TORKOL-4160 file (C-alpha; in steps of 0.2 Angstrom, whole numbers, padded with zeros to 4 digits, m for minus):
387
<pt num="1" X="0458" Y="0510" Z="0671"/>
<pt num="2" X="0470" Y="0500" Z="0660"/>
<pt num="3" X="0481" Y="0510" Z="0649"/>
<pt num="4" X="0492" Y="0505" Z="0635"/>
<pt num="5" X="0505" Y="0516" Z="0626"/>
<pt num="6" X="0509" Y="0515" Z="0608"/>
<pt num="7" X="0527" Y="0511" Z="0604"/>
<pt num="8" X="0538" Y="0507" Z="0589"/>
<pt num="9" X="0552" Y="0494" Z="0590"/>
<pt num="10" X="0565" Y="0507" Z="0585"/>
<pt num="11" X="0560" Y="0516" Z="0601"/>
<pt num="12" X="0566" Y="0502" Z="0611"/>
<pt num="13" X="0580" Y="0493" Z="0602"/>
<pt num="14" X="0597" Y="0500" Z="0606"/>
<pt num="15" X="0591" Y="0510" Z="0621"/>
<pt num="16" X="0593" Y="0500" Z="0637"/>
<pt num="17" X="0582" Y="0512" Z="0647"/>
<pt num="18" X="0567" Y="0512" Z="0635"/>
<pt num="19" X="0557" Y="0498" Z="0642"/>
<pt num="20" X="0559" Y="0503" Z="0660"/>
<pt num="21" X="0554" Y="0521" Z="0655"/>
<pt num="22" X="0538" Y="0515" Z="0647"/>
<pt num="23" X="0534" Y="0504" Z="0662"/>
<pt num="24" X="0537" Y="0519" Z="0673"/>
<pt num="25" X="0523" Y="0529" Z="0665"/>
<pt num="26" X="0511" Y="0518" Z="0674"/>
<pt num="27" X="0504" Y="0508" Z="0659"/>
<pt num="28" X="0501" Y="0490" Z="0660"/>
<pt num="29" X="0502" Y="0486" Z="0642"/>
<pt num="30" X="0511" Y="0492" Z="0626"/>
<pt num="31" X="0504" Y="0491" Z="0608"/>
<pt num="32" X="0519" Y="0488" Z="0598"/>
<pt num="33" X="0520" Y="0490" Z="0579"/>
<pt num="34" X="0522" Y="0473" Z="0570"/>
<pt num="35" X="0517" Y="0480" Z="0553"/>
<pt num="36" X="0518" Y="0498" Z="0549"/>
<pt num="37" X="0516" Y="0511" Z="0535"/>
<pt num="38" X="0530" Y="0523" Z="0529"/>
<pt num="39" X="0535" Y="0536" Z="0542"/>
<pt num="40" X="0548" Y="0548" Z="0548"/>
<pt num="41" X="0548" Y="0547" Z="0567"/>
<pt num="42" X="0557" Y="0557" Z="0581"/>
<pt num="43" X="0566" Y="0547" Z="0594"/>
<pt num="44" X="0570" Y="0561" Z="0607"/>
<pt num="45" X="0579" Y="0550" Z="0620"/>
<pt num="46" X="0587" Y="0537" Z="0610"/>
<pt num="47" X="0606" Y="0535" Z="0613"/>
<pt num="48" X="0610" Y="0531" Z="0595"/>
<pt num="49" X="0598" Y="0542" Z="0584"/>
<pt num="50" X="0586" Y="0555" Z="0584"/>
<pt num="51" X="0576" Y="0552" Z="0568"/>
<pt num="52" X="0570" Y="0536" Z="0560"/>
<pt num="53" X="0565" Y="0536" Z="0542"/>
<pt num="54" X="0554" Y="0521" Z="0538"/>
<pt num="55" X="0554" Y="0522" Z="0519"/>
<pt num="56" X="0540" Y="0511" Z="0515"/>
<pt num="57" X="0527" Y="0500" Z="0523"/>
<pt num="58" X="0535" Y="0485" Z="0531"/>
<pt num="59" X="0533" Y="0470" Z="0543"/>
<pt num="60" X="0544" Y="0471" Z="0557"/>
<pt num="61" X="0547" Y="0452" Z="0560"/>
<pt num="62" X="0552" Y="0438" Z="0548"/>
<pt num="63" X="0538" Y="0432" Z="0537"/>
<pt num="64" X="0534" Y="0413" Z="0535"/>
<pt num="65" X="0531" Y="0401" Z="0520"/>
<pt num="66" X="0513" Y="0407" Z="0517"/>
<pt num="67" X="0520" Y="0421" Z="0505"/>
<pt num="68" X="0530" Y="0410" Z="0494"/>
<pt num="69" X="0526" Y="0412" Z="0476"/>
<pt num="70" X="0513" Y="0426" Z="0479"/>
<pt num="71" X="0513" Y="0442" Z="0469"/>
<pt num="72" X="0506" Y="0452" Z="0484"/>
<pt num="73" X="0517" Y="0450" Z="0499"/>
<pt num="74" X="0523" Y="0460" Z="0514"/>
<pt num="75" X="0539" Y="0470" Z="0512"/>
<pt num="76" X="0554" Y="0468" Z="0524"/>
<pt num="77" X="0560" Y="0483" Z="0533"/>
<pt num="78" X="0576" Y="0492" Z="0527"/>
<pt num="79" X="0590" Y="0498" Z="0537"/>
<pt num="80" X="0579" Y="0507" Z="0549"/>
<pt num="81" X="0575" Y="0491" Z="0558"/>
<pt num="82" X="0582" Y="0473" Z="0560"/>
<pt num="83" X="0573" Y="0458" Z="0553"/>
<pt num="84" X="0565" Y="0454" Z="0569"/>
<pt num="85" X="0563" Y="0471" Z="0576"/>
<pt num="86" X="0546" Y="0467" Z="0584"/>
<pt num="87" X="0553" Y="0452" Z="0593"/>
<pt num="88" X="0568" Y="0461" Z="0600"/>
<pt num="89" X="0558" Y="0475" Z="0607"/>
<pt num="90" X="0544" Y="0464" Z="0613"/>
<pt num="91" X="0556" Y="0454" Z="0623"/>
<pt num="92" X="0563" Y="0469" Z="0631"/>
<pt num="93" X="0546" Y="0476" Z="0635"/>
<pt num="94" X="0540" Y="0460" Z="0643"/>
<pt num="95" X="0555" Y="0459" Z="0654"/>
<pt num="96" X="0550" Y="0476" Z="0660"/>
<pt num="97" X="0534" Y="0468" Z="0666"/>
<pt num="98" X="0523" Y="0475" Z="0652"/>
<pt num="99" X="0509" Y="0465" Z="0642"/>
<pt num="100" X="0513" Y="0466" Z="0624"/>
<pt num="101" X="0500" Y="0467" Z="0610"/>
<pt num="102" X="0503" Y="0469" Z="0592"/>
<pt num="103" X="0499" Y="0485" Z="0582"/>
<pt num="104" X="0495" Y="0480" Z="0564"/>
<pt num="105" X="0492" Y="0493" Z="0550"/>
<pt num="106" X="0483" Y="0485" Z="0535"/>
<pt num="107" X="0475" Y="0494" Z="0520"/>
<pt num="108" X="0488" Y="0508" Z="0520"/>
<pt num="109" X="0503" Y="0504" Z="0510"/>
<pt num="110" X="0511" Y="0516" Z="0497"/>
<pt num="111" X="0524" Y="0504" Z="0491"/>
<pt num="112" X="0511" Y="0491" Z="0487"/>
<pt num="113" X="0502" Y="0504" Z="0476"/>
<pt num="114" X="0518" Y="0510" Z="0468"/>
<pt num="115" X="0523" Y="0492" Z="0463"/>
<pt num="116" X="0506" Y="0485" Z="0459"/>
<pt num="117" X="0496" Y="0500" Z="0453"/>
<pt num="118" X="0480" Y="0490" Z="0449"/>
<pt num="119" X="0478" Y="0487" Z="0468"/>
<pt num="120" X="0475" Y="0505" Z="0472"/>
<pt num="121" X="0459" Y="0515" Z="0475"/>
<pt num="122" X="0455" Y="0525" Z="0459"/>
<pt num="123" X="0444" Y="0541" Z="0462"/>
<pt num="124" X="0430" Y="0547" Z="0450"/>
<pt num="125" X="0443" Y="0558" Z="0440"/>
<pt num="126" X="0454" Y="0542" Z="0437"/>
<pt num="127" X="0467" Y="0547" Z="0450"/>
<pt num="128" X="0475" Y="0533" Z="0459"/>
<pt num="129" X="0478" Y="0533" Z="0478"/>
<pt num="130" X="0494" Y="0522" Z="0479"/>
<pt num="131" X="0493" Y="0523" Z="0498"/>
<pt num="132" X="0476" Y="0515" Z="0498"/>
<pt num="133" X="0473" Y="0497" Z="0493"/>
<pt num="134" X="0456" Y="0494" Z="0487"/>
<pt num="135" X="0448" Y="0482" Z="0499"/>
<pt num="136" X="0436" Y="0475" Z="0487"/>
<pt num="137" X="0449" Y="0467" Z="0476"/>
<pt num="138" X="0450" Y="0448" Z="0479"/>
<pt num="139" X="0469" Y="0447" Z="0478"/>
<pt num="140" X="0471" Y="0462" Z="0490"/>
<pt num="141" X="0458" Y="0455" Z="0502"/>
<pt num="142" X="0467" Y="0439" Z="0503"/>
<pt num="143" X="0484" Y="0448" Z="0506"/>
<pt num="144" X="0476" Y="0459" Z="0520"/>
<pt num="145" X="0468" Y="0444" Z="0528"/>
<pt num="146" X="0484" Y="0434" Z="0529"/>
<pt num="147" X="0494" Y="0449" Z="0534"/>
<pt num="148" X="0482" Y="0452" Z="0548"/>
<pt num="149" X="0484" Y="0434" Z="0555"/>
<pt num="150" X="0503" Y="0433" Z="0553"/>
<pt num="151" X="0507" Y="0450" Z="0560"/>
<pt num="152" X="0494" Y="0450" Z="0574"/>
<pt num="153" X="0499" Y="0433" Z="0581"/>
<pt num="154" X="0517" Y="0436" Z="0586"/>
<pt num="155" X="0525" Y="0425" Z="0599"/>
<pt num="156" X="0521" Y="0430" Z="0617"/>
<pt num="157" X="0508" Y="0443" Z="0611"/>
<pt num="158" X="0492" Y="0444" Z="0622"/>
<pt num="159" X="0481" Y="0452" Z="0608"/>
<pt num="160" X="0481" Y="0464" Z="0593"/>
<pt num="161" X="0475" Y="0480" Z="0587"/>
<pt num="162" X="0471" Y="0481" Z="0569"/>
<pt num="163" X="0472" Y="0498" Z="0561"/>
<pt num="164" X="0466" Y="0503" Z="0543"/>
<pt num="165" X="0455" Y="0487" Z="0541"/>
<pt num="166" X="0443" Y="0495" Z="0529"/>
<pt num="167" X="0442" Y="0509" Z="0516"/>
<pt num="168" X="0456" Y="0522" Z="0515"/>
<pt num="169" X="0453" Y="0538" Z="0505"/>
<pt num="170" X="0461" Y="0555" Z="0502"/>
<pt num="171" X="0466" Y="0560" Z="0519"/>
<pt num="172" X="0484" Y="0554" Z="0520"/>
<pt num="173" X="0498" Y="0565" Z="0524"/>
<pt num="174" X="0510" Y="0562" Z="0509"/>
<pt num="175" X="0528" Y="0569" Z="0507"/>
<pt num="176" X="0527" Y="0588" Z="0506"/>
<pt num="177" X="0508" Y="0587" Z="0506"/>
<pt num="178" X="0499" Y="0600" Z="0496"/>
<pt num="179" X="0481" Y="0595" Z="0497"/>
<pt num="180" X="0474" Y="0607" Z="0510"/>
<pt num="181" X="0470" Y="0622" Z="0498"/>
<pt num="182" X="0451" Y="0617" Z="0497"/>
<pt num="183" X="0442" Y="0613" Z="0513"/>
<pt num="184" X="0433" Y="0597" Z="0508"/>
<pt num="185" X="0422" Y="0592" Z="0523"/>
<pt num="186" X="0415" Y="0575" Z="0527"/>
<pt num="187" X="0404" Y="0574" Z="0512"/>
<pt num="188" X="0418" Y="0579" Z="0500"/>
<pt num="189" X="0430" Y="0567" Z="0507"/>
<pt num="190" X="0417" Y="0553" Z="0505"/>
<pt num="191" X="0415" Y="0557" Z="0487"/>
<pt num="192" X="0434" Y="0558" Z="0484"/>
<pt num="193" X="0435" Y="0541" Z="0493"/>
<pt num="194" X="0423" Y="0532" Z="0481"/>
<pt num="195" X="0433" Y="0519" Z="0471"/>
<pt num="196" X="0431" Y="0516" Z="0452"/>
<pt num="197" X="0443" Y="0502" Z="0450"/>
<pt num="198" X="0436" Y="0487" Z="0439"/>
<pt num="199" X="0430" Y="0478" Z="0454"/>
<pt num="200" X="0421" Y="0493" Z="0462"/>
<pt num="201" X="0413" Y="0497" Z="0445"/>
<pt num="202" X="0406" Y="0480" Z="0445"/>
<pt num="203" X="0400" Y="0482" Z="0463"/>
<pt num="204" X="0391" Y="0498" Z="0459"/>
<pt num="205" X="0382" Y="0488" Z="0445"/>
<pt num="206" X="0376" Y="0475" Z="0457"/>
<pt num="207" X="0368" Y="0490" Z="0467"/>
<pt num="208" X="0359" Y="0496" Z="0451"/>
<pt num="209" X="0371" Y="0510" Z="0447"/>
<pt num="210" X="0380" Y="0513" Z="0430"/>
<pt num="211" X="0398" Y="0516" Z="0435"/>
<pt num="212" X="0401" Y="0529" Z="0421"/>
<pt num="213" X="0386" Y="0539" Z="0426"/>
<pt num="214" X="0390" Y="0538" Z="0444"/>
<pt num="215" X="0408" Y="0544" Z="0441"/>
<pt num="216" X="0401" Y="0559" Z="0431"/>
<pt num="217" X="0388" Y="0562" Z="0445"/>
<pt num="218" X="0402" Y="0562" Z="0458"/>
<pt num="219" X="0412" Y="0575" Z="0448"/>
<pt num="220" X="0397" Y="0586" Z="0445"/>
<pt num="221" X="0393" Y="0585" Z="0464"/>
<pt num="222" X="0411" Y="0590" Z="0469"/>
<pt num="223" X="0412" Y="0604" Z="0457"/>
<pt num="224" X="0404" Y="0617" Z="0469"/>
<pt num="225" X="0416" Y="0612" Z="0482"/>
<pt num="226" X="0431" Y="0615" Z="0471"/>
<pt num="227" X="0425" Y="0633" Z="0469"/>
<pt num="228" X="0423" Y="0636" Z="0487"/>
<pt num="229" X="0405" Y="0631" Z="0491"/>
<pt num="230" X="0403" Y="0625" Z="0509"/>
<pt num="231" X="0402" Y="0607" Z="0512"/>
<pt num="232" X="0386" Y="0603" Z="0522"/>
<pt num="233" X="0395" Y="0588" Z="0530"/>
<pt num="234" X="0391" Y="0571" Z="0536"/>
<pt num="235" X="0379" Y="0559" Z="0527"/>
<pt num="236" X="0365" Y="0572" Z="0524"/>
<pt num="237" X="0378" Y="0582" Z="0514"/>
<pt num="238" X="0383" Y="0567" Z="0503"/>
<pt num="239" X="0364" Y="0564" Z="0500"/>
<pt num="240" X="0362" Y="0582" Z="0495"/>
<pt num="241" X="0377" Y="0582" Z="0483"/>
<pt num="242" X="0374" Y="0565" Z="0475"/>
<pt num="243" X="0355" Y="0561" Z="0478"/>
<pt num="244" X="0349" Y="0550" Z="0492"/>
<pt num="245" X="0346" Y="0535" Z="0482"/>
<pt num="246" X="0362" Y="0535" Z="0473"/>
<pt num="247" X="0372" Y="0539" Z="0489"/>
<pt num="248" X="0363" Y="0524" Z="0498"/>
<pt num="249" X="0368" Y="0512" Z="0484"/>
<pt num="250" X="0386" Y="0517" Z="0485"/>
<pt num="251" X="0386" Y="0515" Z="0503"/>
<pt num="252" X="0378" Y="0498" Z="0502"/>
<pt num="253" X="0392" Y="0492" Z="0491"/>
<pt num="254" X="0406" Y="0499" Z="0502"/>
<pt num="255" X="0398" Y="0494" Z="0519"/>
<pt num="256" X="0396" Y="0476" Z="0514"/>
<pt num="257" X="0414" Y="0475" Z="0507"/>
<pt num="258" X="0421" Y="0482" Z="0523"/>
<pt num="259" X="0411" Y="0471" Z="0534"/>
<pt num="260" X="0415" Y="0455" Z="0526"/>
<pt num="261" X="0434" Y="0460" Z="0526"/>
<pt num="262" X="0433" Y="0463" Z="0544"/>
<pt num="263" X="0424" Y="0447" Z="0548"/>
<pt num="264" X="0437" Y="0437" Z="0538"/>
<pt num="265" X="0452" Y="0446" Z="0545"/>
<pt num="266" X="0446" Y="0444" Z="0563"/>
<pt num="267" X="0442" Y="0425" Z="0560"/>
<pt num="268" X="0459" Y="0422" Z="0552"/>
<pt num="269" X="0467" Y="0430" Z="0567"/>
<pt num="270" X="0457" Y="0420" Z="0580"/>
<pt num="271" X="0461" Y="0404" Z="0570"/>
<pt num="272" X="0480" Y="0407" Z="0572"/>
<pt num="273" X="0479" Y="0414" Z="0589"/>
<pt num="274" X="0480" Y="0405" Z="0606"/>
<pt num="275" X="0464" Y="0405" Z="0617"/>
<pt num="276" X="0461" Y="0421" Z="0626"/>
<pt num="277" X="0469" Y="0432" Z="0612"/>
<pt num="278" X="0461" Y="0449" Z="0611"/>
<pt num="279" X="0456" Y="0456" Z="0595"/>
<pt num="280" X="0452" Y="0475" Z="0594"/>
<pt num="281" X="0449" Y="0486" Z="0578"/>
<pt num="282" X="0454" Y="0504" Z="0577"/>
<pt num="283" X="0436" Y="0511" Z="0572"/>
<pt num="284" X="0425" Y="0526" Z="0569"/>
<pt num="285" X="0406" Y="0523" Z="0573"/>
<pt num="286" X="0400" Y="0531" Z="0556"/>
<pt num="287" X="0401" Y="0518" Z="0542"/>
<pt num="288" X="0405" Y="0530" Z="0528"/>
<pt num="289" X="0420" Y="0537" Z="0536"/>
<pt num="290" X="0437" Y="0531" Z="0529"/>
<pt num="291" X="0455" Y="0531" Z="0535"/>
<pt num="292" X="0466" Y="0524" Z="0549"/>
<pt num="293" X="0450" Y="0522" Z="0559"/>
<pt num="294" X="0438" Y="0516" Z="0546"/>
<pt num="295" X="0419" Y="0517" Z="0548"/>
<pt num="296" X="0410" Y="0502" Z="0556"/>
<pt num="297" X="0393" Y="0498" Z="0562"/>
<pt num="298" X="0395" Y="0498" Z="0581"/>
<pt num="299" X="0383" Y="0483" Z="0583"/>
<pt num="300" X="0391" Y="0473" Z="0570"/>
<pt num="301" X="0409" Y="0475" Z="0574"/>
<pt num="302" X="0406" Y="0472" Z="0593"/>
<pt num="303" X="0399" Y="0455" Z="0588"/>
<pt num="304" X="0414" Y="0451" Z="0578"/>
<pt num="305" X="0429" Y="0458" Z="0588"/>
<pt num="306" X="0432" Y="0459" Z="0606"/>
<pt num="307" X="0431" Y="0478" Z="0606"/>
<pt num="308" X="0437" Y="0494" Z="0597"/>
<pt num="309" X="0450" Y="0508" Z="0599"/>
<pt num="310" X="0441" Y="0524" Z="0596"/>
<pt num="311" X="0449" Y="0541" Z="0591"/>
<pt num="312" X="0446" Y="0554" Z="0605"/>
<pt num="313" X="0457" Y="0568" Z="0600"/>
<pt num="314" X="0442" Y="0579" Z="0597"/>
<pt num="315" X="0433" Y="0573" Z="0613"/>
<pt num="316" X="0426" Y="0557" Z="0618"/>
<pt num="317" X="0409" Y="0558" Z="0609"/>
<pt num="318" X="0413" Y="0544" Z="0596"/>
<pt num="319" X="0413" Y="0532" Z="0611"/>
<pt num="320" X="0394" Y="0534" Z="0613"/>
<pt num="321" X="0388" Y="0524" Z="0599"/>
<pt num="322" X="0398" Y="0509" Z="0604"/>
<pt num="323" X="0394" Y="0511" Z="0623"/>
<pt num="324" X="0375" Y="0511" Z="0618"/>
<pt num="325" X="0376" Y="0493" Z="0612"/>
<pt num="326" X="0378" Y="0488" Z="0630"/>
<pt num="327" X="0390" Y="0473" Z="0624"/>
<pt num="328" X="0395" Y="0465" Z="0640"/>
<pt num="329" X="0414" Y="0463" Z="0641"/>
<pt num="330" X="0418" Y="0473" Z="0626"/>
<pt num="331" X="0434" Y="0483" Z="0626"/>
<pt num="332" X="0430" Y="0502" Z="0622"/>
<pt num="333" X="0447" Y="0510" Z="0622"/>
<pt num="334" X="0448" Y="0529" Z="0621"/>
<pt num="335" X="0463" Y="0534" Z="0610"/>
<pt num="336" X="0470" Y="0550" Z="0617"/>
<pt num="337" X="0485" Y="0559" Z="0609"/>
<pt num="338" X="0498" Y="0564" Z="0622"/>
<pt num="339" X="0512" Y="0572" Z="0611"/>
<pt num="340" X="0509" Y="0591" Z="0613"/>
<pt num="341" X="0520" Y="0595" Z="0598"/>
<pt num="342" X="0508" Y="0584" Z="0587"/>
<pt num="343" X="0492" Y="0592" Z="0595"/>
<pt num="344" X="0490" Y="0581" Z="0610"/>
<pt num="345" X="0486" Y="0587" Z="0627"/>
<pt num="346" X="0496" Y="0577" Z="0640"/>
<pt num="347" X="0492" Y="0590" Z="0653"/>
<pt num="348" X="0473" Y="0587" Z="0653"/>
<pt num="349" X="0475" Y="0568" Z="0652"/>
<pt num="350" X="0467" Y="0564" Z="0669"/>
<pt num="351" X="0452" Y="0575" Z="0664"/>
<pt num="352" X="0451" Y="0568" Z="0647"/>
<pt num="353" X="0452" Y="0550" Z="0653"/>
<pt num="354" X="0438" Y="0554" Z="0666"/>
<pt num="355" X="0427" Y="0561" Z="0652"/>
<pt num="356" X="0430" Y="0546" Z="0641"/>
<pt num="357" X="0426" Y="0534" Z="0656"/>
<pt num="358" X="0409" Y="0544" Z="0658"/>
<pt num="359" X="0405" Y="0540" Z="0640"/>
<pt num="360" X="0409" Y="0521" Z="0642"/>
<pt num="361" X="0427" Y="0519" Z="0639"/>
<pt num="362" X="0434" Y="0504" Z="0648"/>
<pt num="363" X="0453" Y="0507" Z="0644"/>
<pt num="364" X="0465" Y="0520" Z="0637"/>
<pt num="365" X="0477" Y="0521" Z="0623"/>
<pt num="366" X="0490" Y="0534" Z="0623"/>
<pt num="367" X="0498" Y="0540" Z="0607"/>
<pt num="368" X="0513" Y="0539" Z="0608"/>
<pt num="369" X="0526" Y="0535" Z="0621"/>
<pt num="370" X="0541" Y="0535" Z="0609"/>
<pt num="371" X="0537" Y="0552" Z="0600"/>
<pt num="372" X="0533" Y="0561" Z="0616"/>
<pt num="373" X="0545" Y="0574" Z="0625"/>
<pt num="374" X="0551" Y="0571" Z="0642"/>
<pt num="375" X="0539" Y="0584" Z="0648"/>
<pt num="376" X="0524" Y="0575" Z="0640"/>
<pt num="377" X="0529" Y="0559" Z="0648"/>
<pt num="378" X="0530" Y="0567" Z="0665"/>
<pt num="379" X="0513" Y="0573" Z="0662"/>
<pt num="380" X="0507" Y="0556" Z="0657"/>
<pt num="381" X="0515" Y="0548" Z="0673"/>
<pt num="382" X="0507" Y="0561" Z="0684"/>
<pt num="383" X="0490" Y="0558" Z="0676"/>
<pt num="384" X="0490" Y="0539" Z="0677"/>
<pt num="385" X="0495" Y="0540" Z="0695"/>
<pt num="386" X="0479" Y="0549" Z="0699"/>
<pt num="387" X="0468" Y="0538" Z="0689"/>
């Protein structure tokens, strides 16, 4: 069963042992960040540093002329990474015998929202989410599609994994995050993700909804949750809070917006890529879900991309709707966290991988080789040797 480990360029650059260490885990591939959001990351074995602070979303390679004169364009990394960090790390990893695929984070960019506030999702209360570009806006869509094509197709890469290619919502760990005081469930998170920027307001109108009345209805629906009422969860909970007809109209607008963006981005990547280049999306099989693994229709997305990377931290159940499509040759990669300090379970990797394979997984993704302790990596090495 093919396994790939996620890696940041700064895990590799400056550490002459890093590439061989990753190869020694027993993985055949690495998924290496080419465009990534802001983060503070541990580098527990690096000879030169222990913490890397990426202050804003950035591309980790030199951009080309396509961005000249454009208002929305990628940001270069600061002093936390050299100008072609991806290229340097990719070369070292390839020299260690590993296939290298790009890891591209798209609709998740706090600096973009800070410098271009009108690009952000705006909730029913008028609050902006600067980390969440609204994927309905034409200029933002054009930016995301071109970023996907450029960041994905780096020299020597055999494929790409596109993360956050869809709607983002409230669930984002911000600096000193203080949003957990009220337990919003799935339904509440959906309502808090509904965007009311000018483009989305017009989109709701196309579905027969008055945007002002919809925003008021969303606020009314959320009021019991702020007071501590239980969230019934999943789509039935949204219908209960908002009304089935209104809920369906919001979802129709958002589903079509995400689908067409995904189609366009994958098409742009394929047009820029060599033959045989693999395109995967990080995805959740429930279309109204938002975040790094945005909701998709399994049948549709497997007709567009070569496969999906599916979050399996809570078990492999999300694989089932994709496996049920019976799409021959599709990659169904189970994304398993293996950093114990971040909630992963490296000691149960062999059993977790077997369970994922039973539900249709064809490959594994291991999050994250650079963040894991030596003990975590030894557990991974042992598990992969048994698979």
